[in-house]
C-alpha positions in Angstrom: -7.0 4.1 -1.6 -4.3 1.5 -2.1 -1.8 0.7 0.7 1.3 -1.3 0.1 3.5 -2.6 2.9 7.1 -2.0 2.0 8.5 -2.3 5.5 6.7 -3.2 8.8 9.5 -3.8 11.3 11.4 -1.8 13.9 14.8 -3.0 12.6 16.4 -4.6 9.6 17.6 -8.1 8.8 17.6 -10.0 5.5 13.9 -10.8 6.1 12.8 -7.7 7.9 12.6 -4.1 6.6 12.1 -0.9 8.6 8.9 1.2 8.5 7.6 2.3 5.1 4.2 2.2 3.5 3.1 3.4 0.0 -0.3 4.9 -0.7 -1.5 4.9 -4.3 2.1 4.6 -5.6 2.7 8.3 -5.0 2.7 9.0 -1.2 5.1 7.3 1.2 4.5 7.0 4.9 8.0 7.0 6.4 11.1 6.1 4.5 12.6 3.0 6.0 12.3 0.7 3.0 11.9 2.8 -0.2 15.1 2.1 -2.1 15.4 -1.5 -1.1 11.9 -2.4 -2.4 10.9 -0.1 -5.3 12.3 0.0 -8.8 13.9 3.2 -10.1 10.7 3.9 -12.1 8.6 3.4 -9.0 10.8 5.6 -6.9 10.4 8.4 -9.5 6.7 8.3 -9.1 6.8 9.1 -5.3 6.0 12.8 -5.0 5.6 13.1 -1.3 6.9 11.5 1.9 5.2 11.8 5.3 7.8 11.4 8.1 6.4 10.6 11.6 9.6 11.4 13.5 13.4 11.6 13.0 14.7 8.2 14.2 16.9 6.4 11.7 14.6 3.5 10.9 12.0 5.9 9.6 14.2 8.2 7.5 17.2 6.1 6.5 16.3 5.8 2.8 15.9 9.6 2.2 19.6 10.2 1.3 19.8 7.3 -1.1 16.4 8.2 -2.7 17.8 11.7 -3.5 20.8 10.2 -5.1 18.8 7.8 -7.2 16.1 10.2 -8.6 18.3 13.2 -9.3 17.9 14.3 -13.0 14.9 12.0 -13.4 12.1 14.1 -12.0 10.6 17.4 -13.1 9.9 18.6 -9.5 11.3 17.9 -6.1 10.2 15.1 -3.8 8.5 16.8 -0.9 9.4 15.5 2.6 6.7 16.5 5.1 8.0 16.5 8.6 7.2 18.2 11.9 9.3 21.2 12.8 11.5 19.3 15.2 11.9 16.4 12.7 12.6 18.9 9.8 15.3 20.6 11.8 16.9 17.2 12.6 17.0 16.3 8.9 18.5 19.6 7.9 21.1 19.6 10.7 22.1 16.0 11.0 21.4 14.3 7.6 21.5 16.8 4.7 24.3 18.8 6.2 27.1 18.2 3.6 28.9 16.1 6.2 26.9 13.0 6.6 25.3 13.5 3.2 25.2 16.2 0.5 22.4 18.8 1.0 20.0 17.7 -1.7 17.6 20.4 -0.7 20.0 22.7 -2.6 21.3 20.3 -5.3 21.4 20.9 -8.2 20.1 24.4 -7.4 18.2 26.1 -4.5 15.3 26.8 -6.9 15.1 23.3 -8.3 16.4 20.9 -5.7 16.0 17.1 -5.7 14.3 17.3 -2.2 12.2 19.8 -0.5 11.6 19.6 3.3 8.3 21.1 4.2 7.8 21.5 8.0 4.4 21.4 9.7 3.3 22.1 13.2 2.6 18.9 15.2 -1.2 18.8 15.5 -1.9 20.7 12.4 -3.9 19.7 9.3 -2.5 20.3 5.8 -2.8 19.2 2.2 -0.5 16.8 0.4 -1.6 16.5 -3.2 -5.1 15.1 -3.2 -4.9 14.0 0.5 -5.9 15.9 3.6 -3.5 15.0 6.4 -4.2 15.6 10.1 -1.1 15.2 12.2 -1.6 14.0 15.8 1.2 14.3 18.4 1.9 11.0 20.1 4.3 9.9 22.9 7.9 9.1 22.0 11.4 10.4 23.2 11.5 12.8 20.2 8.6 14.7 18.6 6.5 12.1 16.9 3.2 12.3 15.0 0.6 9.9 14.0 -1.4 10.7 10.9 -5.0 10.5 9.5 -4.9 10.6 5.7 -8.1 11.3 3.9 -9.2 11.3 0.3 -12.9 11.6 -0.4 -14.8 9.2 1.7 -11.8 7.1 2.8 -9.4 7.8 5.7 -6.3 5.8 6.7 -4.6 6.3 10.0 -1.1 5.6 11.2 0.0 5.7 14.9 3.7 6.4 14.3 6.1 5.3 17.1 4.3 5.9 20.4 3.6 4.6 23.9 0.2 4.9 25.4 -1.7 8.0 24.2 -5.2 9.4 24.4 -5.2 12.1 21.8 -4.8 9.8 18.8 -7.8 7.6 19.8 -9.9 10.7 20.4 -9.2 11.8 16.9 -9.8 8.4 15.4 -13.1 8.1 17.2 -14.2 11.3 15.6 -13.2 10.2 12.0 -16.3 8.6 10.4 -14.5 7.8 7.1 -11.8 5.7 8.8 -11.2 2.4 7.1 -8.0 1.2 8.6 -5.4 2.1 11.2 -1.7 1.1 11.3 -0.7 0.7 14.9 2.7 -0.1 16.3 3.6 -3.1 18.5 7.4 -3.1 19.0 8.3 -5.3 22.0 7.0 -8.5 23.7 5.2 -8.2 27.0 8.3 -9.4 28.9 10.1 -6.2 27.8 7.3 -3.8 29.0 9.8 -1.7 31.0 12.0 -1.2 27.9 8.9 -0.4 25.8 7.8 2.2 28.4 11.3 3.8 28.5 11.6 4.0 24.7 8.1 5.1 23.9 6.7 2.0 22.3 3.8 -0.5 22.8 3.7 -4.1 23.7 0.8 -6.4 22.9 -0.6 -5.9 26.4 -0.4 -2.1 26.3 -1.8 -2.3 22.7 -4.8 -4.2 24.1 -5.4 -1.4 26.6 -5.0 1.2 23.9 -7.6 -0.6 21.6 -10.1 -0.4 24.5 -10.1 3.4 23.8 -11.2 2.8 20.2 -14.9 3.1 19.9 -15.3 2.4 16.1 -16.4 -0.9 14.6 -15.6 -2.3 11.2 -12.1 -0.7 11.0 -9.1 -2.8 10.0 -6.4 -2.6 12.8 -3.0 -3.4 11.2 -0.1 -4.1 13.5 3.5 -3.1 12.5 6.9 -2.0 13.8 7.9 -5.4 15.2 11.4 -5.7 16.5 13.0 -8.5 14.5 14.7 -10.2 17.4 11.3 -10.7 19.0 9.2 -11.2 15.9 7.9 -14.8 16.6 7.1 -13.9 20.3 5.2 -10.8 19.2 3.2 -12.8 16.7 2.2 -15.3 19.4 1.2 -12.5 21.8 -0.7 -10.5 19.1 -2.7 -13.6 18.0 -5.3 -13.0 20.7 -5.9 -9.4 19.8 -8.3 -8.1 17.2 -5.5 -7.0 14.9 -3.9 -8.2 11.6 -0.2 -8.8 11.8 1.4 -7.2 8.7 3.8 -9.0 6.4 6.1 -7.6 3.8 4.4 -7.2 0.5 0.8 -7.0 1.9 -1.5 -4.9 -0.2 -4.8 -3.4 0.7 -7.6 -1.5 -1.1 -9.8 0.7 1.0 
């Protein structure tokens, strides 16, 4: 399983891009940095997009993606989103006010995009991948994911504060090779992190104590750009790898 880091930040500046990962060139995890990093040919190869929740930094490239690939693909790009997230996309993004409804363009039978809703906590198939969704803690419905193909599993926390359910699932996943886990704010902004449903390095350390597996790569992401250097200093003492744009892994 190949993992490419297209975006690993919780905000956007000229040197930071919002959350987006690419698995095996065909499956995107969130859509915060698709159109700004991939060529048109690469975008056309993306068949499925897993969305963890509805906040803008995770979905912002979906409208522009639709506009770019229209007429260039034989089948729709499928957006997999929880029921609450799917409803938000339909009502607030592809509503013919903020953006054209590309789930019905050019026709309802052959649209550019298809939004496929799942129940938070369910397991479903996305192409060759089995995806287990795990509800986590955030102001809106938010899910982490465990993506499995054959003997390899990759997990992603999604945006979350402290949670037990995710770690219970991960401890029961023997094929797990790596987990992407968020760390948004520095320790001095713990109250803000708690209010907004995010982790700091000190709460991430507490969360990692719940993880009983060994030999699994722990990859930190979702750094708020204004605090990036402080976050890197505070994460340096934790058993995590701080992701950088363009990082590529093979699991």
